[in-house]
C-alpha positions, 0 to 999 in steps of 0.5 A: 531503513527506507522511508517508503514515501511515494508522494508528498501526501504520504506524510500529511494524513491518513488515506482511503484506498480503492483499487488496492493491492498488498505487496510483500518485499523480499525483506518482509515488509508489507505495503498497500498500493492503491488509488487514494480517494482524498488525493486522486493519484496512486499511493504506496504506503510505508511498511504496514505494522498492523491490520484490522480486518473488521475495520479494513484498516492498516497502520504503518510504521509512521502511524498513518492509517490506510483504509481499504475501500471496496474490492482489490484492484485488478492484477494488472494496472497502473498501480504496478508502475507506482509500485515499481518506482517505490521499489526502485527508490527503496532498493528492493529487488524482490516482491510478491503480491499477497492481496489474497491474504487481505480479501475477506468473504 
């Protein structure tokens, strides 16, 4: 199974993401992508295993916590480049943006 590491920082600590999006792969795994407030660059999370809408926190297969800060990012933007690289590295052919399922009123 792919590891889904987008930066070396993905293995070192939890992250708070702003300008975030949530993507679903053709294999059924869900991933966060957004700007990490701790490290600066965009990050793509490993597959999400659980999400708590009250705390806006998702936990990944590796046990990392990703907190969604603020509203989601625009549909277009630099995050797409990071997502494209991650899908290429992990040999994923199809994806769907499911950010709307994670937006709350």
